[in-house]
N, CA, C and O atoms as a GROMACS GRO file, in nm:
protein
  468
    1MET      N    1  15.311 -15.595  -0.546
    1MET     CA    2  15.296 -15.727  -0.597
    1MET      C    3  15.376 -15.823  -0.508
    1MET      O    4  15.483 -15.788  -0.458
    2ILE      N    5  15.324 -15.943  -0.491
    2ILE     CA    6  15.393 -16.045  -0.413
    2ILE      C    7  15.441 -16.154  -0.508
    2ILE      O    8  15.365 -16.203  -0.591
    3THR      N    9  15.568 -16.192  -0.494
    3THR     CA   10  15.623 -16.301  -0.573
    3THR      C   11  15.660 -16.415  -0.478
    3THR      O   12  15.677 -16.396  -0.358
    4TYR      N   13  15.673 -16.533  -0.535
    4TYR     CA   14  15.699 -16.653  -0.456
    4TYR      C   15  15.819 -16.728  -0.512
    4TYR      O   16  15.842 -16.731  -0.633
    5GLU      N   17  15.894 -16.787  -0.421
    5GLU     CA   18  16.004 -16.875  -0.458
    5GLU      C   19  15.985 -17.006  -0.384
    5GLU      O   20  15.945 -17.008  -0.267
    6GLN      N   21  16.013 -17.115  -0.452
    6GLN     CA   22  16.001 -17.246  -0.390
    6GLN      C   23  16.137 -17.310  -0.380
    6GLN      O   24  16.213 -17.312  -0.478
    7ASN      N   25  16.169 -17.362  -0.262
    7ASN     CA   26  16.291 -17.437  -0.241
    7ASN      C   27  16.251 -17.566  -0.171
    7ASN      O   28  16.236 -17.570  -0.049
    8GLY      N   29  16.233 -17.671  -0.249
    8GLY     CA   30  16.184 -17.797  -0.192
    8GLY      C   31  16.041 -17.778  -0.144
    8GLY      O   32  15.952 -17.745  -0.222
    9THR      N   33  16.020 -17.799  -0.013
    9THR     CA   34  15.886 -17.782   0.043
    9THR      C   35  15.874 -17.653   0.124
    9THR      O   36  15.789 -17.642   0.212
   10THR      N   37  15.960 -17.557   0.094
   10THR     CA   38  15.955 -17.425   0.158
   10THR      C   39  15.916 -17.321   0.052
   10THR      O   40  15.970 -17.320  -0.059
   11ILE      N   41  15.822 -17.236   0.089
   11ILE     CA   42  15.777 -17.127   0.001
   11ILE      C   43  15.814 -16.995   0.068
   11ILE      O   44  15.790 -16.976   0.187
   12VAL      N   45  15.873 -16.905  -0.010
   12VAL     CA   46  15.909 -16.772   0.039
   12VAL      C   47  15.829 -16.669  -0.041
   12VAL      O   48  15.830 -16.671  -0.164
   13ALA      N   49  15.760 -16.580   0.029
   13ALA     CA   50  15.683 -16.473  -0.034
   13ALA      C   51  15.755 -16.341  -0.012
   13ALA      O   52  15.806 -16.314   0.096
   14LYS      N   53  15.760 -16.258  -0.118
   14LYS     CA   54  15.827 -16.128  -0.111
   14LYS      C   55  15.743 -16.023  -0.182
   14LYS      O   56  15.674 -16.052  -0.280
   15PHE      N   57  15.749 -15.901  -0.130
   15PHE     CA   58  15.696 -15.789  -0.207
   15PHE      C   59  15.797 -15.763  -0.318
   15PHE      O   60  15.917 -15.775  -0.297
   16SER      N   61  15.749 -15.727  -0.436
   16SER     CA   62  15.843 -15.696  -0.543
   16SER      C   63  15.794 -15.580  -0.628
   16SER      O   64  15.675 -15.566  -0.655
   17GLN      N   65  15.890 -15.498  -0.670
   17GLN     CA   66  15.869 -15.390  -0.765
   17GLN      C   67  15.994 -15.385  -0.850
   17GLN      O   68  16.104 -15.405  -0.800
   18ASP      N   69  15.977 -15.360  -0.977
   18ASP     CA   70  16.091 -15.360  -1.069
   18ASP      C   71  16.204 -15.271  -1.020
   18ASP      O   72  16.184 -15.153  -0.990
   19GLY      N   73  16.324 -15.329  -1.012
   19GLY     CA   74  16.444 -15.254  -0.982
   19GLY      C   75  16.462 -15.212  -0.838
   19GLY      O   76  16.557 -15.139  -0.807
   20LYS      N   77  16.376 -15.254  -0.747
   20LYS     CA   78  16.388 -15.213  -0.607
   20LYS      C   79  16.424 -15.332  -0.520
   20LYS      O   80  16.375 -15.443  -0.541
   21THR      N   81  16.510 -15.307  -0.422
   21THR     CA   82  16.545 -15.410  -0.326
   21THR      C   83  16.428 -15.431  -0.231
   21THR      O   84  16.340 -15.346  -0.220
   22LEU      N   85  16.428 -15.545  -0.162
   22LEU     CA   86  16.323 -15.570  -0.063
   22LEU      C   87  16.319 -15.460   0.042
   22LEU      O   88  16.212 -15.411   0.078
   23LYS      N   89  16.437 -15.422   0.090
   23LYS     CA   90  16.442 -15.320   0.195
   23LYS      C   91  16.384 -15.189   0.145
   23LYS      O   92  16.311 -15.121   0.218
   24ARG      N   93  16.415 -15.152   0.021
   24ARG     CA   94  16.364 -15.026  -0.034
   24ARG      C   95  16.211 -15.028  -0.044
   24ARG      O   96  16.146 -14.927  -0.016
   25ILE      N   97  16.154 -15.140  -0.085
   25ILE     CA   98  16.009 -15.151  -0.094
   25ILE      C   99  15.946 -15.130   0.044
   25ILE      O  100  15.849 -15.055   0.057
   26TRP      N  101  16.001 -15.196   0.145
   26TRP     CA  102  15.949 -15.180   0.282
   26TRP      C  103  15.968 -15.036   0.329
   26TRP      O  104  15.877 -14.978   0.389
   27GLN      N  105  16.086 -14.978   0.303
   27GLN     CA  106  16.112 -14.840   0.346
   27GLN      C  107  16.009 -14.745   0.287
   27GLN      O  108  15.951 -14.664   0.360
   28GLU      N  109  15.985 -14.754   0.158
   28GLU     CA  110  15.892 -14.661   0.094
   28GLU      C  111  15.751 -14.676   0.149
   28GLU      O  112  15.682 -14.577   0.167
   29SER      N  113  15.709 -14.799   0.175
   29SER     CA  114  15.576 -14.820   0.233
   29SER      C  115  15.568 -14.762   0.374
   29SER      O  116  15.467 -14.701   0.411
   30LEU      N  117  15.673 -14.781   0.452
   30LEU     CA  118  15.674 -14.727   0.588
   30LEU      C  119  15.687 -14.575   0.587
   30LEU      O  120  15.632 -14.508   0.674
   31TRP      N  121  15.761 -14.519   0.489
   31TRP     CA  122  15.770 -14.373   0.479
   31TRP      C  123  15.631 -14.312   0.460
   31TRP      O  124  15.601 -14.206   0.515
   32GLU      N  125  15.546 -14.379   0.381
   32GLU     CA  126  15.410 -14.331   0.362
   32GLU      C  127  15.336 -14.327   0.495
   32GLU      O  128  15.261 -14.233   0.522
   33CYS      N  129  15.357 -14.428   0.579
   33CYS     CA  130  15.295 -14.430   0.711
   33CYS      C  131  15.347 -14.316   0.798
   33CYS      O  132  15.269 -14.250   0.866
   34VAL      N  133  15.478 -14.293   0.797
   34VAL     CA  134  15.536 -14.184   0.875
   34VAL      C  135  15.474 -14.052   0.831
   34VAL      O  136  15.434 -13.971   0.914
   35ASP      N  137  15.466 -14.031   0.701
   35ASP     CA  138  15.407 -13.909   0.648
   35ASP      C  139  15.262 -13.894   0.692
   35ASP      O  140  15.219 -13.784   0.729
   36LYS      N  141  15.188 -14.003   0.689
   36LYS     CA  142  15.047 -14.001   0.730
   36LYS      C  143  15.032 -13.962   0.877
   36LYS      O  144  14.945 -13.882   0.912
   37TYR      N  145  15.117 -14.017   0.964
   37TYR     CA  146  15.105 -13.994   1.107
   37TYR      C  147  15.170 -13.864   1.154
   37TYR      O  148  15.137 -13.815   1.262
   38THR      N  149  15.261 -13.808   1.075
   38THR     CA  150  15.335 -13.690   1.122
   38THR      C  151  15.312 -13.567   1.036
   38THR      O  152  15.373 -13.463   1.062
   39TYR      N  153  15.227 -13.574   0.936
   39TYR     CA  154  15.205 -13.463   0.844
   39TYR      C  155  15.172 -13.335   0.921
   39TYR      O  156  15.085 -13.333   1.008
   40GLY      N  157  15.243 -13.229   0.888
   40GLY     CA  158  15.216 -13.100   0.950
   40GLY      C  159  15.276 -13.082   1.088
   40GLY      O  160  15.248 -12.983   1.156
   41THR      N  161  15.359 -13.177   1.133
   41THR     CA  162  15.423 -13.165   1.264
   41THR      C  163  15.572 -13.142   1.245
   41THR      O  164  15.623 -13.142   1.133
   42ALA      N  165  15.639 -13.121   1.357
   42ALA     CA  166  15.785 -13.103   1.352
   42ALA      C  167  15.856 -13.230   1.306
   42ALA      O  168  15.974 -13.227   1.273
   43PHE      N  169  15.783 -13.342   1.304
   43PHE     CA  170  15.843 -13.469   1.266
   43PHE      C  171  15.824 -13.502   1.118
   43PHE      O  172  15.865 -13.609   1.073
   44SER      N  173  15.762 -13.413   1.042
   44SER     CA  174  15.732 -13.444   0.902
   44SER      C  175  15.849 -13.405   0.812
   44SER      O  176  15.835 -13.320   0.724
   45ASP      N  177  15.963 -13.467   0.836
   45ASP     CA  178  16.077 -13.445   0.747
   45ASP      C  179  16.139 -13.580   0.713
   45ASP      O  180  16.119 -13.678   0.785
   46TRP      N  181  16.212 -13.585   0.604
   46TRP     CA  182  16.265 -13.712   0.555
   46TRP      C  183  16.374 -13.768   0.645
   46TRP      O  184  16.392 -13.890   0.650
   47GLY      N  185  16.447 -13.684   0.715
   47GLY     CA  186  16.550 -13.734   0.806
   47GLY      C  187  16.487 -13.818   0.915
   47GLY      O  188  16.538 -13.925   0.948
   48PHE      N  189  16.377 -13.769   0.972
   48PHE     CA  190  16.305 -13.844   1.075
   48PHE      C  191  16.251 -13.974   1.017
   48PHE      O  192  16.262 -14.079   1.080
   49ALA      N  193  16.193 -13.968   0.897
   49ALA     CA  194  16.138 -14.088   0.833
   49ALA      C  195  16.247 -14.191   0.809
   49ALA      O  196  16.226 -14.310   0.833
   50ASP      N  197  16.363 -14.146   0.761
   50ASP     CA  198  16.474 -14.238   0.738
   50ASP      C  199  16.518 -14.305   0.868
   50ASP      O  200  16.534 -14.427   0.874
   51ASP      N  201  16.537 -14.225   0.971
   51ASP     CA  202  16.585 -14.278   1.098
   51ASP      C  203  16.489 -14.379   1.159
   51ASP      O  204  16.529 -14.486   1.204
   52ILE      N  205  16.362 -14.343   1.158
   52ILE     CA  206  16.266 -14.430   1.226
   52ILE      C  207  16.238 -14.557   1.147
   52ILE      O  208  16.220 -14.663   1.206
   53THR      N  209  16.236 -14.549   1.014
   53THR     CA  210  16.215 -14.672   0.936
   53THR      C  211  16.338 -14.762   0.945
   53THR      O  212  16.325 -14.884   0.947
   54GLU      N  213  16.456 -14.704   0.951
   54GLU     CA  214  16.577 -14.785   0.966
   54GLU      C  215  16.574 -14.860   1.099
   54GLU      O  216  16.610 -14.977   1.106
   55LYS      N  217  16.530 -14.791   1.204
   55LYS     CA  218  16.520 -14.854   1.335
   55LYS      C  219  16.421 -14.970   1.333
   55LYS      O  220  16.446 -15.076   1.391
   56VAL      N  221  16.307 -14.950   1.267
   56VAL     CA  222  16.204 -15.053   1.261
   56VAL      C  223  16.249 -15.172   1.176
   56VAL      O  224  16.220 -15.287   1.211
   57LEU      N  225  16.319 -15.147   1.067
   57LEU     CA  226  16.358 -15.255   0.976
   57LEU      C  227  16.485 -15.328   1.018
   57LEU      O  228  16.511 -15.438   0.969
   58ASN      N  229  16.563 -15.270   1.107
   58ASN     CA  230  16.690 -15.329   1.147
   58ASN      C  231  16.670 -15.470   1.204
   58ASN      O  232  16.604 -15.488   1.305
   59GLY      N  233  16.728 -15.568   1.137
   59GLY     CA  234  16.722 -15.706   1.183
   59GLY      C  235  16.593 -15.779   1.153
   59GLY      O  236  16.578 -15.895   1.190
   60ARG      N  237  16.500 -15.714   1.088
   60ARG     CA  238  16.369 -15.775   1.060
   60ARG      C  239  16.374 -15.857   0.931
   60ARG      O  240  16.435 -15.815   0.833
   61LYS      N  241  16.310 -15.974   0.933
   61LYS     CA  242  16.298 -16.053   0.810
   61LYS      C  243  16.196 -15.984   0.720
   61LYS      O  244  16.087 -15.948   0.764
   62LEU      N  245  16.232 -15.966   0.594
   62LEU     CA  246  16.147 -15.892   0.501
   62LEU      C  247  16.073 -15.985   0.406
   62LEU      O  248  16.029 -15.943   0.299
   63VAL      N  249  16.060 -16.110   0.444
   63VAL     CA  250  15.991 -16.210   0.362
   63VAL      C  251  15.897 -16.291   0.450
   63VAL      O  252  15.911 -16.295   0.572
   64GLY      N  253  15.800 -16.356   0.385
   64GLY     CA  254  15.712 -16.449   0.453
   64GLY      C  255  15.756 -16.590   0.418
   64GLY      O  256  15.795 -16.616   0.304
   65ILE      N  257  15.751 -16.681   0.514
   65ILE     CA  258  15.801 -16.816   0.491
   65ILE      C  259  15.696 -16.918   0.535
   65ILE      O  260  15.632 -16.904   0.639
   66ALA      N  261  15.680 -17.021   0.453
   66ALA     CA  262  15.595 -17.135   0.488
   66ALA      C  263  15.675 -17.262   0.461
   66ALA      O  264  15.727 -17.282   0.351
   67LYS      N  265  15.683 -17.348   0.562
   67LYS     CA  266  15.755 -17.474   0.547
   67LYS      C  267  15.657 -17.590   0.569
   67LYS      O  268  15.575 -17.588   0.661
   68CYS      N  269  15.668 -17.687   0.483
   68CYS     CA  270  15.583 -17.806   0.495
   68CYS      C  271  15.648 -17.905   0.591
   68CYS      O  272  15.767 -17.935   0.580
   69HIS      N  273  15.571 -17.953   0.684
   69HIS     CA  274  15.619 -18.056   0.778
   69HIS      C  275  15.648 -18.184   0.700
   69HIS      O  276  15.574 -18.218   0.608
   70PRO      N  277  15.754 -18.255   0.736
   70PRO     CA  278  15.790 -18.377   0.662
   70PRO      C  279  15.678 -18.482   0.655
   70PRO      O  280  15.674 -18.561   0.561
   71ASN      N  281  15.589 -18.483   0.753
   71ASN     CA  282  15.480 -18.581   0.755
   71ASN      C  283  15.357 -18.536   0.677
   71ASN      O  284  15.263 -18.613   0.661
   72ASP      N  285  15.356 -18.410   0.629
   72ASP     CA  286  15.241 -18.358   0.555
   72ASP      C  287  15.263 -18.370   0.404
   72ASP      O  288  15.376 -18.385   0.358
   73THR      N  289  15.155 -18.364   0.330
   73THR     CA  290  15.161 -18.364   0.185
   73THR      C  291  15.180 -18.220   0.138
   73THR      O  292  15.103 -18.132   0.177
   74PHE      N  293  15.280 -18.196   0.055
   74PHE     CA  294  15.309 -18.062   0.006
   74PHE      C  295  15.199 -18.015  -0.089
   74PHE      O  296  15.158 -18.088  -0.180
   75ASP      N  297  15.152 -17.892  -0.066
   75ASP     CA  298  15.052 -17.828  -0.153
   75ASP      C  299  15.103 -17.688  -0.184
   75ASP      O  300  15.109 -17.602  -0.096
   76LEU      N  301  15.138 -17.664  -0.309
   76LEU     CA  302  15.197 -17.537  -0.350
   76LEU      C  303  15.105 -17.419  -0.319
   76LEU      O  304  15.152 -17.318  -0.266
   77GLU      N  305  14.978 -17.430  -0.350
   77GLU     CA  306  14.885 -17.318  -0.327
   77GLU      C  307  14.867 -17.288  -0.179
   77GLU      O  308  14.859 -17.172  -0.139
   78GLU      N  309  14.861 -17.392  -0.097
   78GLU     CA  310  14.851 -17.371   0.048
   78GLU      C  311  14.979 -17.309   0.102
   78GLU      O  312  14.974 -17.223   0.189
   79GLY      N  313  15.093 -17.352   0.050
   79GLY     CA  314  15.221 -17.293   0.090
   79GLY      C  315  15.228 -17.145   0.054
   79GLY      O  316  15.275 -17.064   0.133
   80LYS      N  317  15.180 -17.111  -0.065
   80LYS     CA  318  15.178 -16.970  -0.106
   80LYS      C  319  15.086 -16.888  -0.016
   80LYS      O  320  15.121 -16.777   0.024
   81ARG      N  321  14.971 -16.944   0.017
   81ARG     CA  322  14.877 -16.873   0.104
   81ARG      C  323  14.939 -16.847   0.241
   81ARG      O  324  14.930 -16.737   0.295
   82LEU      N  325  15.002 -16.949   0.296
   82LEU     CA  326  15.064 -16.935   0.429
   82LEU      C  327  15.182 -16.838   0.426
   82LEU      O  328  15.199 -16.759   0.518
   83ALA      N  329  15.264 -16.844   0.321
   83ALA     CA  330  15.378 -16.753   0.309
   83ALA      C  331  15.330 -16.609   0.292
   83ALA      O  332  15.386 -16.517   0.352
   84ARG      N  333  15.225 -16.589   0.211
   84ARG     CA  334  15.168 -16.454   0.193
   84ARG      C  335  15.113 -16.400   0.326
   84ARG      O  336  15.133 -16.284   0.360
   85GLU      N  337  15.044 -16.486   0.398
   85GLU     CA  338  14.990 -16.447   0.529
   85GLU      C  339  15.102 -16.408   0.625
   85GLU      O  340  15.090 -16.309   0.697
   86ASP      N  341  15.210 -16.485   0.625
   86ASP     CA  342  15.325 -16.455   0.710
   86ASP      C  343  15.388 -16.321   0.670
   86ASP      O  344  15.423 -16.240   0.756
   87LEU      N  345  15.402 -16.298   0.541
   87LEU     CA  346  15.458 -16.172   0.492
   87LEU      C  347  15.374 -16.052   0.536
   87LEU      O  348  15.426 -15.953   0.585
   88ILE      N  349  15.244 -16.063   0.518
   88ILE     CA  350  15.155 -15.952   0.555
   88ILE      C  351  15.156 -15.931   0.705
   88ILE      O  352  15.154 -15.816   0.751
   89ASN      N  353  15.159 -16.039   0.783
   89ASN     CA  354  15.168 -16.025   0.930
   89ASN      C  355  15.297 -15.954   0.970
   89ASN      O  356  15.296 -15.867   1.057
   90ARG      N  357  15.407 -15.991   0.908
   90ARG     CA  358  15.535 -15.926   0.939
   90ARG      C  359  15.530 -15.777   0.904
   90ARG      O  360  15.581 -15.694   0.980
   91PHE      N  361  15.470 -15.744   0.791
   91PHE     CA  362  15.460 -15.604   0.752
   91PHE      C  363  15.370 -15.527   0.849
   91PHE      O  364  15.402 -15.415   0.888
   92ASN      N  365  15.258 -15.586   0.889
   92ASN     CA  366  15.170 -15.520   0.985
   92ASN      C  367  15.237 -15.501   1.120
   92ASN      O  368  15.215 -15.399   1.186
   93LEU      N  369  15.319 -15.597   1.163
   93LEU     CA  370  15.395 -15.580   1.287
   93LEU      C  371  15.495 -15.465   1.275
   93LEU      O  372  15.516 -15.390   1.370
   94ALA      N  373  15.557 -15.452   1.157
   94ALA     CA  374  15.650 -15.341   1.134
   94ALA      C  375  15.576 -15.209   1.142
   94ALA      O  376  15.628 -15.113   1.199
   95LYS      N  377  15.456 -15.201   1.085
   95LYS     CA  378  15.377 -15.077   1.092
   95LYS      C  379  15.337 -15.046   1.235
   95LYS      O  380  15.340 -14.930   1.276
   96ALA      N  381  15.301 -15.148   1.312
   96ALA     CA  382  15.265 -15.126   1.452
   96ALA      C  383  15.385 -15.075   1.531
   96ALA      O  384  15.371 -14.984   1.613
   97GLN      N  385  15.502 -15.133   1.507
   97GLN     CA  386  15.622 -15.084   1.576
   97GLN      C  387  15.653 -14.941   1.534
   97GLN      O  388  15.697 -14.860   1.616
   98LEU      N  389  15.631 -14.910   1.408
   98LEU     CA  390  15.655 -14.776   1.357
   98LEU      C  391  15.568 -14.675   1.432
   98LEU      O  392  15.617 -14.569   1.473
   99LYS      N  393  15.442 -14.707   1.451
   99LYS     CA  394  15.351 -14.618   1.524
   99LYS      C  395  15.401 -14.596   1.667
   99LYS      O  396  15.399 -14.483   1.718
  100LYS      N  397  15.447 -14.705   1.732
  100LYS     CA  398  15.499 -14.693   1.868
  100LYS      C  399  15.623 -14.604   1.872
  100LYS      O  400  15.639 -14.522   1.963
  101GLU      N  401  15.711 -14.620   1.774
  101GLU     CA  402  15.834 -14.539   1.769
  101GLU      C  403  15.800 -14.392   1.748
  101GLU      O  404  15.864 -14.304   1.807
  102ILE      N  405  15.702 -14.364   1.664
  102ILE     CA  406  15.661 -14.224   1.641
  102ILE      C  407  15.605 -14.165   1.769
  102ILE      O  408  15.640 -14.054   1.807
  103LEU      N  409  15.516 -14.240   1.836
  103LEU     CA  410  15.458 -14.190   1.962
  103LEU      C  411  15.566 -14.166   2.067
  103LEU      O  412  15.562 -14.066   2.138
  104TYR      N  413  15.662 -14.257   2.075
  104TYR     CA  414  15.772 -14.240   2.170
  104TYR      C  415  15.851 -14.114   2.136
  104TYR      O  416  15.886 -14.036   2.225
  105ALA      N  417  15.880 -14.094   2.008
  105ALA     CA  418  15.958 -13.976   1.967
  105ALA      C  419  15.883 -13.848   2.000
  105ALA      O  420  15.943 -13.751   2.046
  106VAL      N  421  15.753 -13.847   1.976
  106VAL     CA  422  15.673 -13.727   2.004
  106VAL      C  423  15.671 -13.701   2.155
  106VAL      O  424  15.693 -13.588   2.199
  107LYS      N  425  15.645 -13.804   2.234
  107LYS     CA  426  15.640 -13.787   2.380
  107LYS      C  427  15.775 -13.742   2.434
  107LYS      O  428  15.782 -13.653   2.519
  108HIS      N  429  15.883 -13.802   2.384
  108HIS     CA  430  16.017 -13.766   2.429
  108HIS      C  431  16.047 -13.621   2.392
  108HIS      O  432  16.103 -13.547   2.474
  109ASP      N  433  16.011 -13.579   2.272
  109ASP     CA  434  16.037 -13.443   2.228
  109ASP      C  435  15.960 -13.342   2.312
  109ASP      O  436  16.013 -13.238   2.349
  110VAL      N  437  15.834 -13.374   2.344
  110VAL     CA  438  15.753 -13.285   2.428
  110VAL      C  439  15.816 -13.274   2.566
  110VAL      O  440  15.821 -13.165   2.623
  111LYS      N  441  15.863 -13.386   2.622
  111LYS     CA  442  15.928 -13.384   2.753
  111LYS      C  443  16.054 -13.297   2.749
  111LYS      O  444  16.076 -13.218   2.841
  112VAL      N  445  16.135 -13.311   2.645
  112VAL     CA  446  16.255 -13.229   2.632
  112VAL      C  447  16.220 -13.082   2.626
  112VAL      O  448  16.286 -12.999   2.689
  113LEU      N  449  16.114 -13.048   2.550
  113LEU     CA  450  16.072 -12.907   2.540
  113LEU      C  451  16.022 -12.857   2.675
  113LEU      O  452  16.053 -12.744   2.713
  114ARG      N  453  15.946 -12.938   2.748
  114ARG     CA  454  15.897 -12.897   2.880
  114ARG      C  455  16.012 -12.874   2.977
  114ARG      O  456  16.010 -12.779   3.056
  115ASP      N  457  16.112 -12.963   2.972
  115ASP     CA  458  16.225 -12.952   3.063
  115ASP      C  459  16.306 -12.824   3.036
  115ASP      O  460  16.371 -12.771   3.127
  116ARG      N  461  16.302 -12.776   2.914
  116ARG     CA  462  16.377 -12.654   2.880
  116ARG      C  463  16.306 -12.527   2.923
  116ARG      O  464  16.367 -12.421   2.930
  117MET      N  465  16.177 -12.537   2.953
  117MET     CA  466  16.098 -12.417   2.989
  117MET      C  467  16.115 -12.380   3.132
  117MET      O  468  16.056 -12.282   3.178
   0.00000   0.00000   0.00000
């Protein structure tokens, strides 16, 4: 579920679930992606999922933001739409980075194994 907060002419969109922090919601969603991409491999363990999602989320804004320009007329519904779009784009970028990190980890691990042979 996405919730919205308004501060003047700024709208902030957030994923929300009862009793969970923003970071936890993002972590759990990304853990599902890690599981999907690594199921049945040497990387399908929670330690790997924790490490890689922490790396992806580190320093990332976990909200979508829409600000109304001072010369424009404020429209709450348009602000919500733009903030939701920003939130979803940020989440999709996090998933894309997650895929890259998994591929890098797999390639690096294969190289390490080859070097040991």
